[in-house]
N, C-alpha and C positions, 0 to 999 in steps of 0.2 A: 505493500498499498502505499501510495506517494503522501509524503507532508512537507507542507514549507516552515523552512525556518531559518532563523540568522544564526552564522556561525562564525568564531574564532577560532583559525589554524592555529595548532598546538607545533604541531610537529609533522615533516615531511620525509616519505622516503622511498629513494626510487626502487621500481618492481619492475624488473625487466628492463626490455628497450625503451618502450615507451610509455608505461605505467607508474603511477603513485599510490604509494599508502598513506594515508593523511591521515591522522588525530585532531577532531575536531569536538572544542568545548560547543556544545550546541544549546540553545534555550531551550528546546523542547524535550530531550532525551539525555543530557548533560555532554559526558565525553564518550566520543564514537568513534568507529574506526571506519573510514571508506577506503573503495577503492576508484581508484580513478584511470580508465583505460586509454588509452592511446593519447593520453593529452602532451608527450611530448614529441609530438610526430611536426614536421614543419609542414606537412599537408590540410592539416587539421585549421581552418582559420576562425571558429567562432572562440572556444576556452583555451586559455593560454595556460601552460606550467606559471607562471610570474605571480597567477590569483592564489597559488597554492603556497606562498612564501609564510612562513610563523609571523602569526601578528595580522594576519590579513581578516578583515572583516569582511564576510560573503552574505549574501541570502542564496539561499539553497533550496532547492527542490529533492528530498531525497527518498529513496527505495528504506524502509524499515520496516525490520521483522524481529519482533523480542526473541525467537528462539534464535537468532544468529549475531556472531560477535562480530562480521563483519557485513558491511553494507555498501550501496552504492549511491552514487550522486549523478542524479539525473538532469540538471541544471544548475548553475551556479553563476554569480555575477556579483559586482562589487555591492557592498553594503555602505559601506564608507571608502571615500578614497583620499591616502592620507596626503597630505602637503610635503612635511617633512620624516615622517618616522621612518620609510623607508630609504629614503637618502642620506639624513642626517646621521654620522656614524653615532654619535653620542644618544641620541633618543634609537637608534635602531640596536647598539648594546643593551638600552633599558628595554627596550620592547621584549630582546633576547631572554632577558633575564626573567622578565615578568610570564612569559610562555614557560620557559623551565621550570620555574620556582609553581605554576599551575599544572603542569604534567607531572610533577613530585609528589603533588600533595592532592590531587582528583583521580581516583583509583576507580571507583564505583561509576558504573554509568548511571546516573540519578539526576532527574532536575532539580537545579537550583536556579531558577530565575533570578532572585534576587545578586547571587553571585555573578552570575551572568549579568546583569546591569549594569554590576557595579565595573567588572571589567572590561566591558565596552567604554564604559564615562569613563574610566582610567585613561583607557589606550587613546580616547578622543582627546582627551586634555593632555595628554604627553604628546600627542600632535603638535596644539599651538602654544604649550609653553615655552618660555623662555630659557635659556640656559641655564641659570642658578636654579632655577625650580627643577627643570628635568634632571640636574644634577643629586637630587636629594627625593627624585621618583621613587627610586627602588627601596627605601627606606619607608616610605610612604605605604608602598603598596604592599610592600611585606608585613606591616603592622595592621595595616586595614585588613590584609586577608585572613590575620589570623582569627578576627572577629568572627568571622563566616564559618570556623572550626569550632567555637564555642571557648574560646581564652582571648583575653586583651589584658593589655596593662590597664592597671585604675589609676584614671587620670585626672580621678578628684583632687583637689587640694584641701589639706588638713591643716 
């Protein structure tokens, strides 16, 4: 059955000559693994392999079956096109850190819409952040991410 959902690319692994295995944090299903066939060929003009780099935010139409661990992407397009994250070295490094942290902490494929919206907003804010804000962004993200897992620093002043 097909579903429309937003997704944030966490990790991409080349598979064979022309395919990719993509780990995506989706709005509807949590962390899922998708096979994207024929994406790395020069003949196909529609979808590009560049859309599947880590931290990319996509609108996807996916085939989803709860009994399978790997699914397929029917269609994908940009949900948000970055101005700076993919081209600025510092912001790209921060985004890679964020994606790696999410890969390590999100293990179960369960829906967590609040966490998804937090990550989506954090990536959009990173894109427009000035350099002095981007420098502290990994610390901000890690501290707020911990709040979604049930522990945080007590910030009440005594």
